[in-house]
VEXNUGU-255429 format. One record per residue (C-alpha): residue number from 1; residue in three letters; x, y, z negated. Coordinates in Angstrom, 1 decimal. Last residue first. Example, Ala and Ser with C-alpha at 12.3 -4.5 7.8 and 13.67 -1.06 7.14 Angstrom:
# residues 2
2 / SER / 13.7 / -1.1 / -7.1;
1 / ALA / 12.3 / -4.5 / -7.8;
END
This chain:
# residues 85
85 / GLY / -4.4 / 96.3 / -72.7;
84 / THR / -6.9 / 95.0 / -70.1;
83 / SER / -5.3 / 96.6 / -67.0;
82 / ARG / -1.8 / 95.9 / -68.2;
81 / LEU / -2.6 / 92.2 / -68.7;
80 / ARG / -4.1 / 91.8 / -65.3;
79 / VAL / -1.2 / 93.6 / -63.6;
78 / VAL / 1.2 / 91.3 / -65.4;
77 / PHE / -0.8 / 88.2 / -64.6;
76 / TRP / -1.0 / 89.1 / -60.9;
75 / GLU / 2.8 / 89.7 / -60.8;
74 / SER / 3.4 / 86.3 / -62.3;
73 / ARG / 1.1 / 84.8 / -59.8;
72 / GLU / 2.9 / 86.5 / -56.9;
71 / ALA / 6.3 / 85.4 / -58.3;
70 / SER / 5.0 / 81.8 / -58.6;
69 / SER / 4.1 / 81.7 / -55.0;
68 / GLN / 0.5 / 82.0 / -54.1;
67 / ARG / -1.4 / 79.3 / -52.2;
66 / THR / -3.3 / 80.5 / -49.3;
65 / PRO / -7.0 / 80.9 / -49.8;
64 / MET / -9.1 / 77.9 / -48.9;
63 / SER / -11.5 / 78.1 / -46.0;
62 / ASP / -9.0 / 77.1 / -43.3;
61 / ASP / -7.8 / 74.1 / -45.3;
60 / LEU / -11.4 / 73.0 / -45.9;
59 / SER / -12.1 / 73.3 / -42.1;
58 / GLN / -8.9 / 71.3 / -41.4;
57 / LEU / -10.0 / 68.6 / -43.8;
56 / TYR / -13.4 / 68.4 / -42.1;
55 / GLU / -11.8 / 68.0 / -38.6;
54 / ASN / -9.4 / 65.4 / -40.0;
53 / LEU / -12.4 / 63.5 / -41.4;
52 / ALA / -14.3 / 63.7 / -38.1;
51 / ASP / -11.2 / 62.5 / -36.2;
50 / LEU / -10.7 / 59.6 / -38.6;
49 / GLU / -14.4 / 58.5 / -38.2;
48 / LEU / -14.1 / 58.6 / -34.4;
47 / LYS / -10.9 / 56.6 / -34.6;
46 / VAL / -12.5 / 54.1 / -36.9;
45 / ASN / -15.3 / 53.7 / -34.4;
44 / ASP / -12.9 / 53.2 / -31.5;
43 / ARG / -10.9 / 50.6 / -33.4;
42 / ASP / -14.1 / 48.7 / -34.3;
41 / THR / -15.2 / 48.7 / -30.6;
40 / THR / -11.8 / 47.5 / -29.5;
39 / PHE / -11.8 / 44.8 / -32.2;
38 / GLU / -15.2 / 43.6 / -31.1;
37 / ALA / -14.1 / 43.4 / -27.4;
36 / ALA / -11.0 / 41.5 / -28.4;
35 / ARG / -13.1 / 39.0 / -30.4;
34 / LYS / -15.4 / 38.5 / -27.4;
33 / GLU / -12.5 / 37.9 / -25.1;
32 / TRP / -11.0 / 35.5 / -27.7;
31 / PHE / -14.2 / 33.4 / -27.8;
30 / ALA / -14.6 / 33.4 / -24.0;
29 / VAL / -11.0 / 32.2 / -23.6;
28 / GLU / -11.6 / 29.4 / -26.2;
27 / LYS / -14.8 / 28.3 / -24.5;
26 / THR / -13.0 / 28.1 / -21.2;
25 / SER / -10.1 / 26.2 / -22.8;
24 / TYR / -12.5 / 23.7 / -24.3;
23 / LYS / -14.2 / 23.0 / -21.0;
22 / VAL / -10.9 / 22.8 / -19.2;
21 / ASP / -9.6 / 20.3 / -21.7;
20 / PRO / -12.8 / 18.3 / -21.6;
19 / GLN / -12.5 / 18.2 / -17.7;
18 / ALA / -8.9 / 17.1 / -17.6;
17 / GLU / -9.6 / 13.4 / -18.2;
16 / ARG / -12.2 / 13.2 / -15.6;
15 / VAL / -10.0 / 14.9 / -13.1;
14 / VAL / -7.1 / 12.5 / -13.8;
13 / GLU / -9.5 / 9.5 / -13.3;
12 / PRO / -10.9 / 10.9 / -10.1;
11 / LEU / -7.3 / 11.4 / -8.8;
10 / GLN / -6.0 / 7.9 / -9.5;
9 / ARG / -7.3 / 6.5 / -6.1;
8 / ALA / -5.5 / 9.4 / -4.3;
7 / LYS / -2.2 / 8.4 / -6.1;
6 / SER / -2.5 / 4.8 / -4.8;
5 / VAL / -3.3 / 6.1 / -1.3;
4 / TRP / -0.3 / 8.4 / -1.6;
3 / TRP / 2.0 / 5.5 / -2.4;
2 / ILE / 1.2 / 3.5 / 0.7;
1 / MET / 0.0 / 0.0 / 0.0;
END
């Protein structure tokens, strides 16, 4: 018998054995694609929340008076003491 005829007869057996592997691999790929989509959505939501918090923090920084140096505070206390005394 010619070798390729022998190999051709084995082909259905090889295909039958490979089908469960392909089926499992397809399910696994679908699972990981779904997980990747979920993580992308989660990341986008966290980024939106972070942007909102940074915007709020910036608005707080803009509304707060600037911090005075210790010399300015000391001067303020001296002026305050002189005006009351």
